[in-house]
C-alpha positions in Angstrom: -2.4 23.6 -1.8 -3.5 23.7 -5.4 -1.3 22.6 -8.4 -2.1 23.1 -12.1 -0.9 20.6 -14.6 -0.6 22.0 -18.1 2.0 19.9 -20.1 0.7 17.3 -22.5 3.6 15.0 -21.9 5.4 13.8 -18.8 9.1 12.8 -18.4 9.9 9.9 -20.6 12.2 8.1 -18.1 12.1 7.8 -14.3 13.4 5.5 -11.6 10.7 3.6 -9.6 10.6 4.8 -6.0 11.0 2.2 -3.1 8.0 0.1 -2.3 6.0 1.4 0.6 4.4 -2.1 1.1 7.8 -3.8 1.3 9.3 -1.2 3.6 6.5 -1.4 6.2 6.9 -5.2 6.4 10.7 -5.3 6.6 10.8 -2.5 9.2 8.4 -4.4 11.5 10.4 -7.6 11.2 13.7 -5.9 11.8 12.4 -4.2 14.9 11.4 -7.6 16.3 14.6 -9.4 15.4 17.8 -10.4 17.2 20.2 -7.8 15.9 20.8 -4.7 13.8 19.4 -4.7 10.2 20.3 -2.4 7.3 17.2 -1.9 5.1 18.3 -0.3 1.8 15.4 1.9 0.9 16.2 5.0 -1.2 12.8 6.7 -0.7 10.5 7.3 2.2 7.1 9.0 2.6 4.5 9.9 5.3 3.3 6.3 5.7 6.7 4.7 6.0 7.7 7.5 8.4 4.7 6.7 10.5 5.7 3.1 10.9 9.3 4.1 11.8 8.0 6.6 14.4 5.7 4.0 16.0 8.4 1.3 16.1 10.7 3.8 17.8 8.0 4.5 20.4 7.9 0.7 21.1 11.6 0.7 21.9 13.4 0.2 18.6 15.9 2.7 17.3 15.5 3.3 13.5 17.7 5.9 11.9 17.7 7.2 8.3 21.2 7.3 6.8 23.2 7.4 3.6 26.4 5.6 2.6 29.3 7.0 0.6 27.7 5.9 -2.7 24.6 8.0 -2.0 22.5 4.9 -1.2 19.9 5.6 1.5 18.9 3.1 4.1 17.3 2.6 7.5 19.5 1.3 10.2 17.3 -0.7 12.6 18.4 -1.5 16.1 15.6 -3.8 17.4 13.5 -3.5 20.5 15.8 -4.4 23.4 13.2 -4.1 26.2 9.5 -4.2 25.8 7.9 -1.1 27.4 4.9 -1.6 29.7 3.3 1.6 28.3 3.6 3.4 25.0 1.8 5.9 22.8 2.3 6.4 19.1 0.8 8.1 16.1 -0.1 6.2 12.9 -0.9 9.4 10.9 -3.2 8.3 8.1 -1.5 5.0 7.5 -3.9 2.1 7.5 -1.0 -0.4 7.1 0.8 1.0 10.2 -2.4 0.7 12.3 -3.5 -2.7 11.1 0.0 -4.2 11.2 1.1 -2.8 14.6 -2.2 -3.1 16.6 -1.9 -6.9 16.8 1.9 -6.7 17.5 1.3 -4.3 20.4 -1.3 -6.8 21.7 1.0 -9.8 21.4 3.8 -8.0 23.2 1.4 -7.1 26.1 2.0 -3.3 25.9 -0.6 -0.9 27.2 -0.8 1.6 24.4 -2.6 4.6 23.1 -2.7 4.7 19.3 -3.4 8.1 17.7 -4.8 8.5 14.1 -5.5 11.3 11.6 -7.7 11.9 8.6 -10.2 9.3 7.8 -8.3 6.5 9.6 -10.3 6.5 12.8 -13.4 5.9 10.7 -12.1 3.0 8.8 -13.4 -0.3 10.2 -11.3 -2.7 12.3 -13.8 -5.6 12.3 -13.3 -8.5 12.3 -9.7 -8.0 13.6 -11.2 -6.0 16.5 -13.4 -8.9 17.6 -10.6 -11.5 17.2 -8.3 -9.5 19.5 -10.9 -8.8 22.2 -12.0 -12.5 22.2 -8.4 -13.6 22.8 -7.1 -11.6 25.8 -7.0 -8.0 24.5 -9.0 -5.1 25.8 -9.7 -2.3 23.2 -11.6 1.0 23.6 -14.7 1.2 21.3 -14.1 1.3 17.5 -13.8 4.9 16.4 -12.0 5.9 19.6 -9.1 8.3 19.0 -6.7 7.4 20.6 -7.5 3.7 20.5 -6.5 2.3 23.9 -5.0 -1.2 24.0 -4.3 -3.4 27.0 -4.0 -7.0 27.9 -2.1 -9.6 25.9 -3.0 -11.6 22.9 -3.2 -15.4 23.4 -1.9 -18.1 21.1 -4.5 -20.4 19.6 -6.5 -21.3 16.5 -7.6 -18.2 14.7 -10.1 -17.8 11.8 -10.7 -14.8 9.6 -12.5 -14.1 6.4 -10.1 -13.7 3.5 -12.1 -11.1 1.6 -12.2 -8.3 4.3 -8.6 -6.9 4.5 -5.3 -8.5 3.8 -3.8 -6.0 6.3 -5.7 -7.8 9.1 -4.1 -11.1 8.1 -0.7 -9.6 7.8 -1.0 -8.0 11.2 -1.8 -11.3 12.8 1.1 -13.0 11.0 3.5 -10.5 12.4 2.0 -10.7 15.9 1.2 -14.4 16.6 4.9 -15.5 16.8 5.1 -13.4 19.9 2.1 -14.9 21.7 2.6 -17.5 24.4 2.6 -20.6 22.1 2.1 -21.9 18.6 -0.9 -20.8 16.7 -2.8 -21.3 13.4 -4.6 -18.8 11.3 -7.3 -20.1 8.9 -8.6 -17.9 6.1 -12.2 -18.6 5.1 -14.0 -17.9 1.9 -12.6 -16.1 -1.1 -9.1 -14.6 -0.5 -8.6 -11.1 -1.9 -5.4 -9.0 -2.2 -3.5 -12.2 -2.1 -0.2 -10.6 -3.3 -0.1 -8.4 -0.2 -0.2 -11.5 2.0 2.6 -13.1 -0.1 4.7 -10.0 0.5 4.2 -10.5 4.3 5.2 -14.1 4.0 8.3 -13.3 2.1 9.3 -10.6 4.7 8.8 -13.1 7.5 10.7 -15.8 5.6 13.6 -13.3 5.2 13.7 -13.0 9.0 13.4 -16.8 9.5 9.9 -16.8 11.1 9.3 -20.3 9.9 5.6 -19.8 9.2 4.1 -22.5 7.0 1.3 -21.8 4.6 -0.8 -24.9 3.8 -3.3 -23.3 1.4 -5.8 -21.5 3.5 -4.1 -22.3 6.9 -1.0 -20.7 8.3 0.9 -22.7 11.0 2.7 -20.1 13.1 5.4 -21.3 15.6 6.4 -19.1 18.6 9.5 -17.0 17.7 12.8 -18.1 19.1 13.8 -17.0 22.6 16.9 -14.8 22.4 18.3 -12.2 24.8 15.3 -12.5 27.1 12.7 -12.0 24.3 11.2 -13.9 21.5 12.9 -12.8 18.3 13.1 -13.1 14.5 16.5 -13.7 13.0 18.0 -10.7 11.2 19.5 -11.2 7.7 21.6 -8.1 8.5 21.0 -6.4 5.1 17.8 -6.4 3.0 16.7 -4.4 0.0 13.4 -2.7 -0.7 12.3 -3.2 -4.3 10.8 -0.7 -6.7 7.1 0.2 -6.1 4.8 -1.1 -8.8 1.8 0.7 -7.3 3.3 4.1 -7.8 5.1 3.1 -11.0 1.6 2.4 -12.4 0.9 6.1 -12.7 3.9 6.5 -15.0 3.2 3.3 -17.0 -0.3 4.5 -17.6 1.0 7.9 -18.5 3.1 6.2 -21.1 0.0 4.8 -22.7 -1.4 8.3 -23.1 1.6 10.6 -23.9 3.7 11.1 -27.0 7.0 9.2 -26.8 5.9 6.8 -24.1 7.5 6.4 -20.6 10.2 4.1 -19.3 10.3 3.2 -15.6 13.5 1.7 -14.3 14.1 -0.4 -11.2 11.1 -2.7 -11.4 11.3 -6.5 -10.7 8.9 -8.4 -12.9 9.2 -11.3 -10.5 8.1 -9.2 -7.5 5.3 -10.5 -5.3 3.7 -7.1 -5.5 0.3 -7.6 -7.1 0.2 -4.3 -8.9 2.7 -5.5 -11.5 -0.6 -6.7 -13.0 -0.7 -3.2 -14.5 1.4 -4.5 -17.4 -1.2 -7.2 -18.3 -4.0 -4.7 -18.0 -2.4 -2.2 -20.2 -1.5 -4.9 -22.7 -5.1 -6.1 -22.8 -6.2 -2.5 -23.4 -3.8 -2.3 -26.4 -0.8 -0.4 -25.1 2.6 -1.2 -26.5 4.9 -2.6 -23.8 8.6 -3.6 -24.0 11.1 -4.6 -21.4 14.9 -4.3 -21.1 16.3 -5.8 -17.9 14.6 -4.0 -15.0 13.2 -1.3 -17.2 9.7 -1.3 -18.6 8.5 1.0 -21.4 4.9 1.7 -22.2 4.1 3.6 -25.4 1.0 5.2 -26.8 -1.3 3.1 -29.0 -5.0 2.7 -29.8 -6.7 1.7 -26.6 -10.0 -0.1 -26.0 -12.2 -0.9 -23.1 -12.0 -4.2 -21.2 -13.5 -6.0 -18.2 -11.3 -5.8 -15.0 -11.7 -7.8 -11.8 -10.2 -5.5 -9.2 -10.3 -7.9 -6.3 -6.6 -8.5 -6.3 -5.5 -5.0 -7.5 -7.7 -2.4 -5.9 -5.0 0.3 -5.7 -4.8 0.3 -9.5 -8.4 1.3 -10.1 -8.1 5.1 -10.0 -5.3 5.3 -12.7 -6.8 2.5 -14.8 -10.0 4.5 -14.9 -8.1 7.4 -16.4 -6.8 5.2 -19.2 -10.3 3.7 -19.7 -11.9 7.2 -20.0 -10.2 7.7 -23.4 -10.2 4.1 -24.6 -12.6 3.0 -27.3 -15.7 1.3 -26.0 -16.7 0.3 -22.5 -14.6 -0.7 -19.5 -16.3 -2.4 -16.5 -14.4 -2.6 -13.2 -15.9 -4.8 -10.6 -15.1 -6.5 -7.2 -13.8 -3.2 -6.0 -16.2 -2.4 -3.1 -13.4 -2.2 -0.6 -12.3 1.0 -2.3 -15.1 2.8 -0.5 -13.1 2.4 2.8 -9.8 3.9 1.7 -8.4 7.4 2.3 -11.6 8.5 0.5 -14.5 6.5 -1.0 -12.4 5.9 -4.0 -15.1 4.7 -6.3 -17.0 8.0 -5.7 -13.8 10.1 -5.8 -12.7 8.6 -9.1 -16.2 9.1 -10.5 -16.3 12.7 -9.3 -12.8 13.5 -10.5 -13.2 12.1 -14.0 -16.7 13.4 -14.4 -15.4 16.9 -13.6 -12.9 16.5 -16.5 -15.6 15.4 -19.0 -15.4 11.6 -18.8 -18.4 9.3 -19.2 -18.3 7.3 -16.0 -20.7 6.0 -13.4 -20.5 4.1 -10.1 -21.9 0.7 -9.5 -22.2 -1.0 -6.1 -18.8 -2.6 -6.4 -17.1 -0.8 -9.2 -17.2 1.6 -12.2 -18.5 1.6 -15.8 -16.6 3.9 -18.1 -17.3 4.7 -21.8 -14.3 6.1 -23.6 -15.0 9.4 -25.3 -13.1 10.9 -28.3 -9.6 10.3 -26.8 -9.8 13.7 -25.1 -11.1 15.1 -21.8 -11.8 18.8 -21.1 -9.8 19.7 -18.1 -10.9 21.7 -15.1 -10.5 21.8 -11.3 -10.8 18.7 -9.3 -10.5 17.7 -5.6 -7.9 15.2 -4.4 -10.3 14.3 -1.7 -7.2 14.1 0.5 -6.3 10.9 -1.3 -2.9 10.4 -2.8 -4.1 8.1 -5.6 -6.8 10.4 -6.7 -4.3 13.4 -6.9 -1.8 11.4 -8.9 -4.6 10.0 -11.2 -5.8 13.5 -11.9 -2.2 14.4 -13.0 -2.2 11.5 -15.4 -5.6 12.6 -16.7 -4.2 16.0 -17.5 -2.2 14.4 -20.3 -5.4 13.8 -22.3 -7.2 17.0 -21.4 -7.7 19.9 -23.8 -7.3 22.4 -21.0 -5.2 22.6 -17.7 -6.1 20.4 -14.7 -5.9 22.0 -11.3 -5.8 19.6 -8.4 -7.0 20.9 -5.0 -5.1 19.4 -2.1 -2.1 18.1 -4.2 -0.1 17.7 -0.9 -2.0 14.4 -0.5 0.7 12.8 -2.7 3.1 13.1 0.3 1.4 10.1 1.8 3.1 7.7 -0.7 5.1 9.7 -3.2 6.5 13.1 -2.0 8.6 13.6 -5.2 5.7 12.9 -7.5 5.4 16.4 -9.0 9.1 16.7 -9.7 9.2 13.2 -11.3 6.0 13.9 -13.4 6.4 17.4 -14.7 8.9 18.1 -17.5 
């Protein structure tokens, strides 16, 4: 489906949607706990729904509900009996696949995992090798479905810290359910650290008692309860506002008349993408805060150097701001973006070039020269990538003509209400 953005301003106040990253983690912990959990989460999307569906296939019962005050939540009844066989569909969610593959292996479930879009092509190494070296049998990488059998052993694990934080998170969820205590050592430079911190906090909320000693996690076996090893439910938990998706509106505020206020954001959140505030401030945007509301207002913007190793998801929309900032912006340490829903470095370059920006790819990033504070408009492809589609919408605010996005439905992956929130 195509959608054409024509307005030169967006809504000047919105509520942040619920964090997809936090929801994945809390749902998994709740499904592996010792009792029912209410996860207050006002918003959902295709990726969260994929995790819910997969956990239900593993024997949990997760129901979407709403209380009398209009607050929406997931009611999670944990897995009561581990199935011997299962099949589930991850959709296009890399988090769902990479978090639950080790969990399935640790529980000893023979399972077929189905995937869609570009997900079957995205690499699983070195997680794949770690699993197969430690009691798990997997069909060849790229298989769809991916067949899993055997059971993950406890032991001393080692994984590079600069490959994927999702692999590390998946092992942290899984190893408490192996047959004994384990360690997980991260080697080399650690990237996307905030995502691992989010996993630690979710596990701490469910009393997993995992200890982080710098680059080594000490992972005790989960408590035995009702015939299974279990985490301990806190009964009620809350999903915070999503900084990754709020970033599109905060960047829009730096580009549109009157600015934009986003409500419901915790500035102490472990989510790494709250770094968007520091980046916009460095670029010259005016930023103010009142309680849990952040306002970004239009100002003279200028190019900067950005190390994207800890904030890769921000690169598409930062690139939009950079395209109309004075001077040069260099984004580097972003090579992992080539393995997302699209090759995001190429997709961002194609999208902004089509709209008249001066941008080029490097091996691990982008170089952008801001031009005249205006782009031209035109038709761009979403590349079936939610972050490219939403970035194109933000770019429309600084285009002299309309911007038509082909495949706008890609936003449903993380933000189904994006158009209604964005368009005045």
